[in-house]
VEXKEZA-194835 format. One line per field, with one value per residue (C-alpha): residue number from 1; z, x, y. Coordinates in nm, 2 decimals, padded with zeros to 4 digits. Layout:
REM VEXKEZA-194835
n NUM ... $
pz Z ... $
px X ... $
py Y ... $
***
This chain:
REM VEXKEZA-194835
n 1 2 3 4 5 6 7 8 9 10 11 12 13 14 15 16 17 18 19 20 21 22 23 24 25 26 27 28 29 30 31 32 33 34 35 36 37 38 39 40 41 42 43 44 45 46 47 48 49 50 51 52 53 54 55 56 57 58 59 60 61 62 63 64 65 66 67 68 69 70 71 72 73 74 75 76 77 78 79 80 81 82 83 84 85 86 87 88 89 90 91 92 93 94 95 96 97 98 99 100 101 102 103 104 105 106 107 108 109 110 111 112 113 114 115 116 117 118 119 120 121 122 123 124 125 126 127 128 129 130 131 132 133 134 135 136 137 138 139 140 141 142 143 144 145 146 147 148 149 150 151 152 153 154 155 156 157 158 159 160 161 162 163 164 165 166 167 168 169 170 171 172 173 174 175 176 177 178 179 180 181 182 183 184 185 186 187 188 189 190 191 192 193 194 195 196 197 198 199 200 201 202 203 204 205 206 207 208 209 210 211 212 213 214 215 216 217 218 219 220 221 222 223 224 225 226 227 228 229 230 231 232 233 234 235 236 237 238 239 240 241 242 243 244 245 246 247 248 249 250 251 252 253 254 255 256 257 258 259 260 261 262 263 264 265 266 267 268 269 270 271 272 273 274 275 276 277 278 279 280 281 282 283 284 285 286 287 288 289 290 291 292 293 294 295 296 297 298 299 300 301 302 303 304 305 306 307 308 309 310 311 312 313 314 315 316 317 318 319 320 321 322 323 324 325 326 327 328 329 330 331 332 333 334 335 336 337 338 339 340 341 342 343 344 345 346 347 348 349 350 351 352 353 354 355 356 357 358 359 360 361 362 363 364 365 366 367 368 369 370 371 372 373 374 375 376 377 378 379 380 381 382 383 384 385 386 387 388 389 390 391 392 393 394 395 396 397 398 399 400 401 402 403 404 405 406 407 408 409 410 411 412 413 414 415 416 417 418 419 420 421 422 423 424 425 426 427 428 429 430 431 432 433 434 435 436 437 438 439 440 441 442 443 444 445 446 447 448 449 450 451 452 453 454 455 456 457 458 459 460 461 462 463 464 465 466 467 468 469 470 471 472 473 474 475 476 477 478 479 480 481 482 483 484 485 486 487 488 489 490 491 492 493 494 495 496 497 498 499 500 501 502 503 504 505 506 507 508 509 510 511 512 513 514 515 516 517 518 519 520 521 522 523 524 525 526 527 528 529 530 531 532 533 534 535 536 537 538 539 540 541 542 543 544 545 546 547 548 549 550 551 552 553 554 555 556 557 558 559 560 561 562 563 564 565 566 567 568 569 570 571 572 573 574 575 576 577 578 579 580 581 582 583 584 585 586 587 588 589 590 591 592 593 594 595 596 597 598 599 600 601 602 603 604 605 606 607 608 609 610 611 612 613 614 $
pz -10.68 -10.87 -11.25 -11.36 -11.73 -11.85 -12.18 -12.10 -12.06 -12.07 -12.04 -11.97 -12.10 -11.92 -12.21 -11.99 -11.78 -12.03 -12.39 -12.60 -12.97 -13.20 -13.29 -12.92 -12.86 -13.16 -13.02 -12.69 -12.86 -13.02 -12.68 -12.53 -12.81 -12.73 -12.36 -12.44 -12.39 -12.61 -12.49 -12.49 -12.24 -12.32 -12.02 -12.21 -12.01 -12.26 -12.47 -12.79 -12.94 -13.14 -13.33 -13.02 -12.75 -12.80 -12.46 -12.53 -12.79 -13.09 -12.98 -12.64 -12.77 -13.05 -13.35 -13.41 -13.71 -13.50 -13.25 -13.52 -13.65 -13.30 -13.28 -13.62 -13.55 -13.22 -13.40 -13.65 -13.36 -13.20 -12.93 -12.90 -12.78 -12.50 -12.43 -12.08 -12.06 -11.70 -11.68 -11.32 -11.13 -11.29 -11.52 -11.49 -11.87 -11.93 -11.65 -11.75 -11.91 -11.74 -11.79 -11.45 -11.55 -11.58 -11.27 -10.93 -10.77 -10.86 -10.76 -10.58 -10.36 -10.17 -10.21 -09.97 -09.97 -10.19 -10.44 -10.74 -11.01 -11.09 -11.08 -11.32 -11.19 -11.24 -11.20 -11.48 -11.81 -11.97 -11.82 -11.98 -12.31 -12.32 -12.22 -12.47 -12.75 -12.67 -12.59 -12.91 -13.11 -12.93 -12.95 -13.33 -13.32 -13.11 -13.26 -12.93 -12.77 -12.44 -12.32 -11.98 -11.80 -11.51 -11.20 -10.96 -10.69 -10.74 -10.40 -10.45 -10.48 -10.34 -10.34 -10.60 -10.51 -10.71 -10.58 -10.23 -10.26 -10.40 -10.10 -09.88 -10.06 -10.25 -10.05 -10.22 -10.29 -10.48 -10.68 -10.77 -10.85 -11.09 -11.27 -11.32 -11.46 -11.68 -11.83 -11.87 -12.07 -12.29 -12.34 -12.35 -12.45 -12.72 -12.83 -12.79 -12.57 -12.27 -11.99 -11.77 -11.45 -11.16 -10.85 -10.56 -10.49 -10.42 -10.10 -10.00 -10.15 -10.11 -10.17 -10.52 -10.62 -10.58 -10.82 -11.08 -11.40 -11.39 -11.73 -11.61 -11.58 -11.25 -11.26 -10.92 -10.86 -10.55 -10.50 -10.17 -10.21 -10.03 -10.15 -09.98 -09.92 -10.03 -09.80 -09.90 -10.09 -09.84 -09.51 -09.52 -09.38 -09.57 -09.75 -10.03 -10.28 -10.58 -10.42 -10.35 -10.72 -10.83 -10.59 -10.72 -11.09 -11.19 -11.42 -11.29 -11.38 -11.13 -11.18 -11.02 -11.06 -11.27 -11.00 -10.78 -10.90 -10.57 -10.61 -10.95 -10.81 -10.50 -10.66 -10.94 -10.70 -10.52 -10.84 -10.97 -10.69 -10.85 -11.20 -11.30 -11.67 -11.65 -11.55 -11.63 -11.55 -11.47 -11.58 -11.45 -11.54 -11.72 -11.81 -11.81 -11.88 -11.51 -11.58 -11.85 -11.62 -11.45 -11.78 -11.92 -11.59 -11.58 -11.95 -11.94 -11.60 -11.75 -12.10 -12.19 -12.51 -12.34 -12.08 -11.73 -11.62 -11.27 -11.14 -11.18 -11.53 -11.64 -11.50 -11.66 -12.00 -12.00 -11.83 -11.82 -11.47 -11.45 -11.11 -10.83 -10.61 -10.86 -10.95 -10.58 -10.53 -10.84 -10.73 -10.39 -10.54 -10.80 -10.55 -10.46 -10.55 -10.56 -10.34 -10.46 -10.31 -10.09 -10.25 -09.92 -09.67 -09.40 -09.55 -09.44 -09.08 -08.83 -08.56 -08.61 -08.87 -08.72 -08.76 -09.08 -09.24 -09.11 -09.28 -09.60 -09.61 -09.58 -09.88 -10.07 -10.02 -10.14 -10.45 -10.53 -10.54 -10.74 -10.99 -11.05 -11.28 -11.52 -11.53 -11.87 -12.03 -12.27 -12.12 -12.03 -11.77 -11.59 -11.61 -11.46 -11.18 -11.10 -11.10 -10.86 -10.62 -10.64 -10.56 -10.25 -10.15 -10.17 -09.94 -09.68 -09.72 -09.66 -09.36 -09.20 -09.30 -09.27 -08.91 -08.80 -08.90 -08.62 -08.35 -08.17 -07.93 -08.16 -08.51 -08.78 -09.12 -09.37 -09.68 -09.77 -09.72 -09.90 -10.20 -10.25 -10.25 -10.50 -10.73 -10.72 -10.77 -11.07 -11.22 -11.19 -11.31 -11.63 -11.68 -11.65 -11.88 -12.14 -12.12 -12.15 -12.45 -12.62 -12.55 -12.58 -12.79 -12.88 -12.58 -12.23 -11.93 -11.72 -11.41 -11.18 -11.04 -11.39 -11.39 -11.07 -11.13 -10.82 -10.61 -10.74 -10.67 -10.32 -10.26 -10.39 -10.13 -09.83 -09.60 -09.54 -09.18 -08.90 -08.69 -08.88 -08.58 -08.21 -08.12 -08.25 -08.23 -08.18 -08.26 -08.23 -08.45 -08.44 -08.82 -09.11 -09.06 -09.04 -09.12 -08.77 -08.71 -08.41 -08.24 -07.95 -07.67 -07.50 -07.15 -07.08 -07.38 -07.41 -07.78 -08.00 -08.23 -08.57 -08.68 -08.99 -08.81 -08.96 -08.94 -09.26 -09.32 -09.34 -09.51 -09.87 -09.92 -09.85 -09.68 -09.34 -09.11 -08.77 -08.50 -08.58 -08.44 -08.67 -08.62 -08.71 -08.65 -08.59 -08.41 -08.06 -07.93 -07.56 -07.35 -07.46 -07.20 -07.40 -07.73 -07.94 -08.17 -08.43 -08.70 -08.96 -09.30 -09.28 -09.42 -09.18 -08.84 -08.72 -08.44 -08.24 -07.95 -07.81 -07.87 -07.70 -07.77 -07.71 -07.69 -07.57 -07.22 -07.22 -07.31 -07.26 -07.22 -07.17 -06.81 -06.85 -07.08 -07.06 -07.35 -07.59 -07.88 -08.15 -08.14 -07.97 -07.83 -07.55 -07.52 -07.20 -07.41 -07.50 -07.14 -07.14 -07.40 -07.40 -07.64 -07.66 -07.90 -07.90 -08.21 -08.35 -08.56 -08.70 -08.76 -09.09 -08.96 -08.99 -09.36 -09.47 -09.23 -09.37 -09.73 -09.67 -09.46 -09.66 -09.34 -09.15 -09.30 -09.17 -08.81 -08.62 -08.34 -08.12 -07.79 -07.57 -07.36 -07.07 -07.10 -06.83 -06.83 -06.79 $
px 08.45 08.72 08.72 08.53 08.60 08.79 08.94 08.82 08.44 08.31 07.96 07.92 07.66 07.62 07.56 07.67 07.36 07.13 07.21 07.05 06.98 07.22 06.95 06.89 07.26 07.28 06.99 07.17 07.49 07.31 07.20 07.55 07.69 07.45 07.55 07.92 08.07 08.36 08.41 08.17 08.26 08.09 08.08 08.07 08.21 08.13 07.85 08.05 08.05 08.33 08.38 08.48 08.29 07.91 07.73 07.43 07.14 07.21 06.96 07.13 07.49 07.67 07.86 08.19 08.03 07.74 07.98 08.20 07.89 07.83 08.20 08.19 07.86 08.00 08.31 08.10 07.93 08.27 08.29 08.58 08.46 08.64 08.55 08.54 08.61 08.66 08.97 08.96 08.63 08.29 08.38 08.04 07.98 08.31 08.25 07.90 08.02 08.09 08.47 08.59 08.96 08.96 08.75 08.89 08.61 08.60 08.40 08.13 08.38 08.24 08.41 08.44 08.06 07.90 07.98 07.90 08.17 08.27 08.65 08.91 09.18 09.49 09.72 09.58 09.76 09.42 09.29 09.57 09.53 09.16 09.19 09.46 09.26 08.94 09.09 09.30 08.98 08.78 09.06 09.05 08.70 08.80 09.06 09.06 09.40 09.23 09.12 08.95 09.03 08.79 08.95 08.69 08.52 08.72 08.64 08.77 09.15 09.34 09.07 09.18 09.45 09.72 09.64 09.63 09.99 10.08 09.93 10.21 10.47 10.28 09.96 09.64 09.80 10.09 09.86 09.64 09.95 10.10 09.77 09.75 10.10 10.02 09.72 09.92 10.18 09.90 09.71 10.00 10.29 10.13 09.82 09.95 09.66 09.67 09.53 09.25 09.12 08.89 09.09 08.88 09.09 09.39 09.21 09.24 09.58 09.77 10.11 09.99 09.96 10.33 10.39 10.15 10.29 10.26 10.10 09.79 09.50 09.31 08.93 08.80 08.43 08.28 07.90 07.84 07.63 07.88 08.23 08.45 08.72 08.61 08.60 08.79 08.57 08.63 08.57 08.89 08.91 08.87 09.19 09.31 09.32 09.38 09.68 09.83 09.79 09.96 10.25 10.30 10.28 09.95 09.69 09.33 08.97 08.69 08.37 08.04 07.71 07.42 07.17 07.28 07.32 07.48 07.74 07.82 07.87 08.06 08.30 08.36 08.45 08.69 08.86 08.88 09.13 09.38 09.49 09.23 09.23 08.85 08.52 08.34 07.97 07.88 07.53 07.48 07.22 06.92 06.92 06.59 06.46 06.52 06.89 06.87 06.89 07.20 07.36 07.29 07.41 07.74 07.82 07.76 07.94 08.26 08.25 08.42 08.21 07.87 07.71 07.73 07.38 07.25 07.06 06.73 06.82 06.91 06.58 06.38 06.54 06.41 06.08 05.77 05.86 05.92 05.82 06.08 05.87 05.84 06.21 06.31 06.12 06.27 06.62 06.54 06.45 06.73 07.00 07.06 06.97 06.60 06.45 06.36 06.05 06.11 05.99 05.89 05.62 05.88 06.04 05.74 05.70 05.82 05.71 05.60 05.80 06.12 06.19 06.39 06.12 05.84 06.00 06.06 05.69 05.57 05.79 05.67 05.30 05.37 05.56 05.30 05.03 05.24 05.37 05.04 04.92 05.20 05.17 04.99 05.20 05.39 05.73 05.92 06.14 05.84 05.66 05.95 05.97 05.60 05.64 05.93 05.75 05.44 05.65 05.78 05.42 05.34 05.63 05.51 05.14 05.24 05.46 05.15 04.92 05.10 05.23 04.87 04.89 05.14 04.89 04.86 04.58 04.33 04.26 04.29 04.12 04.33 04.13 04.01 04.34 04.53 04.29 04.40 04.76 04.70 04.53 04.82 05.07 04.87 04.87 05.24 05.32 05.11 05.28 05.63 05.55 05.42 05.75 05.95 05.74 05.80 06.17 06.26 06.00 06.23 06.46 06.29 06.48 06.69 06.65 06.39 06.26 06.19 05.86 05.66 05.52 05.70 05.52 05.18 05.26 05.36 05.05 04.82 04.97 04.93 04.65 04.38 04.32 04.56 04.73 05.01 05.12 05.07 05.40 05.61 05.98 06.07 06.42 06.55 06.84 07.03 06.98 06.88 06.87 07.11 07.19 07.13 06.95 06.73 06.66 06.42 06.43 06.10 06.00 06.11 06.34 06.72 06.75 06.72 06.41 06.47 06.16 06.29 06.26 06.57 06.53 06.60 06.61 06.25 06.39 06.39 06.44 06.79 06.69 06.66 06.94 06.76 06.68 06.39 06.21 06.14 05.87 05.87 05.56 05.59 05.43 05.56 05.51 05.53 05.65 06.00 06.28 06.59 06.69 07.00 07.12 07.37 07.58 07.77 07.92 07.90 08.16 08.10 07.94 07.59 07.48 07.16 07.01 06.74 06.52 06.22 05.93 05.56 05.31 04.95 05.10 05.29 05.63 05.95 06.25 06.62 06.72 07.08 07.36 07.45 07.69 07.90 08.10 08.30 08.34 08.07 08.13 07.91 07.69 07.53 07.35 07.09 06.99 06.80 06.59 06.82 07.02 07.34 07.40 07.58 07.80 07.82 08.12 08.40 08.38 08.50 08.85 08.88 08.79 09.15 09.20 08.88 08.98 09.33 09.22 08.99 08.86 08.78 08.43 08.34 08.36 08.03 07.94 07.65 07.50 07.25 07.00 06.78 06.43 06.19 05.83 05.81 $
py 09.76 09.57 09.55 09.24 09.22 08.91 08.79 08.43 08.41 08.06 07.90 07.53 07.29 06.96 06.71 06.42 06.44 06.61 06.51 06.79 06.78 06.96 07.21 07.28 07.34 07.58 07.78 07.81 07.92 08.21 08.33 08.28 08.49 08.78 08.75 08.81 08.47 08.36 08.00 07.71 07.43 07.10 06.87 06.53 06.24 05.96 06.11 06.11 05.76 05.61 05.28 05.10 05.29 05.31 05.26 05.48 05.47 05.69 05.95 05.99 06.03 06.21 06.10 06.27 06.44 06.58 06.72 06.87 07.04 07.20 07.31 07.47 07.65 07.78 07.90 08.09 08.26 08.35 08.08 07.84 07.50 07.31 06.95 06.81 06.43 06.31 06.11 05.99 06.04 06.08 05.80 05.63 05.63 05.45 05.19 05.08 04.76 04.43 04.46 04.58 04.60 04.98 05.04 05.11 04.92 04.55 04.24 04.43 04.62 04.92 05.26 05.54 05.60 05.33 05.05 05.27 05.25 05.60 05.61 05.48 05.25 05.47 05.17 04.95 04.96 04.90 05.22 05.43 05.25 05.31 05.68 05.74 05.59 05.76 06.10 06.10 06.03 06.31 06.57 06.56 06.70 07.01 07.25 07.44 07.49 07.36 07.02 06.98 06.65 06.67 06.52 06.64 06.43 06.11 05.97 05.61 05.61 05.31 05.04 04.79 04.53 04.70 05.05 04.92 04.81 05.15 05.32 05.19 05.40 05.67 05.72 05.84 06.18 06.01 05.80 06.10 06.31 06.05 06.02 06.40 06.39 06.09 06.27 06.59 06.39 06.26 06.59 06.83 06.62 06.41 06.60 06.96 07.08 07.30 07.08 07.21 07.04 07.10 07.19 07.05 06.73 06.95 07.04 06.68 06.62 06.95 06.78 06.68 07.05 07.10 06.81 06.94 07.09 07.47 07.49 07.30 07.55 07.51 07.56 07.65 07.59 07.75 07.75 07.93 08.24 08.46 08.39 08.65 08.39 08.04 07.74 07.43 07.18 06.90 07.08 07.28 07.64 07.96 08.07 08.30 08.02 08.23 08.41 08.07 07.97 08.28 08.24 07.88 07.99 07.85 08.01 07.97 08.02 08.08 07.89 08.00 07.83 07.94 07.87 08.16 08.52 08.62 08.34 08.48 08.83 08.75 08.50 08.74 09.01 08.78 08.67 09.03 09.11 08.87 08.78 08.51 08.42 08.46 08.30 07.97 07.97 07.61 07.51 07.15 06.90 07.03 07.40 07.57 07.92 08.01 07.99 08.26 08.57 08.43 08.34 08.69 08.85 08.67 08.72 09.09 09.12 08.96 09.11 09.44 09.46 09.49 09.71 09.56 09.47 09.47 09.16 09.34 09.46 09.10 08.97 09.26 09.20 08.84 08.87 09.10 09.20 09.58 09.72 09.75 09.52 09.25 09.26 09.26 08.94 08.78 08.87 08.73 08.39 08.38 08.48 08.11 07.76 07.71 07.43 07.08 06.93 06.62 06.30 06.14 06.23 06.22 06.53 06.74 06.62 06.88 07.11 07.47 07.65 07.79 08.16 08.13 07.91 08.14 08.44 08.26 08.15 08.51 08.60 08.29 08.38 08.74 08.61 08.35 08.62 08.86 08.61 08.43 08.71 08.63 08.26 08.26 08.54 08.31 08.39 08.07 08.24 08.39 08.05 07.87 08.13 08.09 07.71 07.73 07.97 07.75 07.44 07.62 07.70 07.33 07.26 07.51 07.39 07.03 07.14 07.28 06.99 06.66 06.70 06.67 06.31 06.26 06.35 06.02 06.14 06.31 06.16 06.43 06.45 06.64 06.56 06.91 07.08 06.80 06.83 07.19 07.10 06.81 07.06 07.30 07.02 06.89 07.24 07.31 06.96 07.01 07.35 07.21 06.93 07.18 07.37 07.04 06.93 07.27 07.29 06.92 06.74 06.46 06.44 06.48 06.61 06.37 06.58 06.44 06.77 06.90 06.72 06.67 06.32 06.21 06.47 06.37 06.01 06.09 06.30 06.02 05.78 06.00 05.88 06.15 06.06 06.00 05.90 05.74 05.53 05.49 05.66 05.95 06.02 06.39 06.49 06.85 06.96 07.29 07.32 07.10 06.73 06.44 06.08 05.95 05.62 05.55 05.22 05.14 04.89 04.79 04.68 04.32 04.30 04.31 04.37 04.68 04.70 04.86 05.05 05.22 05.55 05.70 06.08 06.26 06.63 06.76 07.07 06.98 07.35 07.48 07.80 07.63 07.75 07.75 07.51 07.27 06.97 06.67 06.41 06.04 05.84 05.46 05.17 05.10 04.74 04.83 05.12 05.22 05.20 05.29 05.46 05.41 05.69 05.58 05.74 05.53 05.57 05.94 06.18 06.47 06.43 06.53 06.75 06.67 06.86 06.63 06.32 06.18 05.94 05.99 05.71 05.69 05.62 05.95 06.11 05.91 06.13 06.06 05.97 05.88 05.76 05.39 05.35 05.55 05.42 05.59 05.97 06.19 06.54 06.68 06.37 06.51 06.77 06.50 06.47 06.80 06.98 07.28 07.49 07.28 07.00 06.67 06.60 06.25 06.16 06.38 06.75 06.90 06.94 06.56 06.56 06.51 06.21 06.05 06.09 05.96 05.66 05.44 05.28 05.60 05.65 05.30 05.43 05.39 05.64 05.56 05.64 05.44 05.65 05.52 05.66 05.75 05.86 06.24 $
***
């Protein structure tokens, strides 16, 4: 195994999405020091207020004096503090006002995916004036040699009138490249900082990498659990990215995610084969006690001053778990992102569990039984782990209960089973609120799955007796779900009836990687004679294996294809309930075309199927 110790060992706090109190931040810094980190990266966006920029209430933003206090405390603990102020995308904080001059989207324009204003207009002089004034103010607070300029996920380039004209000569890549160089001139040329930036947009604009100053430090985030060679962020193929950076003369930092201990290990192993400056553990949104084992694990893994801990040792150091069986289960759950419960009843409507789900449910039941005995032990990490396993148990319980409401032939009463789920949901919601109140008495979490009010509200609205409609749409996918829409045509009619039966992924948990059948109940007016399947405004295409409708009159299955529009591969797969799949829209290889053609995401792909009674 390669050596994994690095001189640069950073931990990120996301204060943009979760503004913590100064005292909370100091407490976290104490822990970071003990883990072996020597850099604190504060993801801020616009959370620091100035005389001329003050969009948030005082308790949800920081004065320059408060932030200087944090920086000084971190320095005392041996951590150099680096600010992240996003200077292209993720500019929501700066674009909250009514003045659209500095926004790329103006006058209600829709961007690549939606009309949300989140990207600065790189062509407007007002943008550069605002950024220079704000960044100059902020840089004074941070004596660090580094300043992180963001630059990730800026989807909307080339949409305002001025930028559209620039597209003709420069293209999106040229506009992006010039803005990178402009910010480099500000941060490095004027303020004397070493500029850092996220590297994901270079997947889309590879030519811009050649035009980027070589003293810009590239921060490469990759969040797949197994990172032997990372995929491109925008659907690109695997490649030895770090070798390319070294050949081009760039310094780089690898950035795994706190939600996956395996991601930390495998991305570290990949980076250790090259000459990375070090690692940056990205903790996004609201940190909780469940992040602590990963934070400790990464810090010790990267630090030459501490004993390298195994995953089990890191968990054991922070929880009462000691037996091999308990620790194995904890490693299993912390190896990747934990699931978030779907907020809609439709997220639980499916057929029998597929093989992957069935295996996961067996593990979940064992973990729930094993971790239940620790739920009142007073250890926050253990409490969070129990809550997460209990939430997953709720998912599987609802997956077995709610599909019974889709039985259009035999009315089902689920009241007794549903009551048990409601009781467990109420218990874990109360437990999570107790942790929130203890950790953040004055500043509640901004992350919606930190408190389960939304699940209790959903459960309260679920009818206890079925059926939910007089018809059900059954759609089989090779994995996960999709953004496909479904329309129905009835006997004696020549128009398509929209029933709001858009199938969404029933797998709110991200462990689903196997074929599954999803159910959508609805009310059919007559016997269906045709079905339209449509994909629009989607970045990457969607596979689908089969679709049919059942009513009281029987099953109505595909009999033939009458129309195809847009891009669909293997459409004939939908004519039989077999193992093949049709593919709507573009595959990942078309990602670059979609990003560089602002109209490409507007392409609609649809298919019309005749139906016959089986």
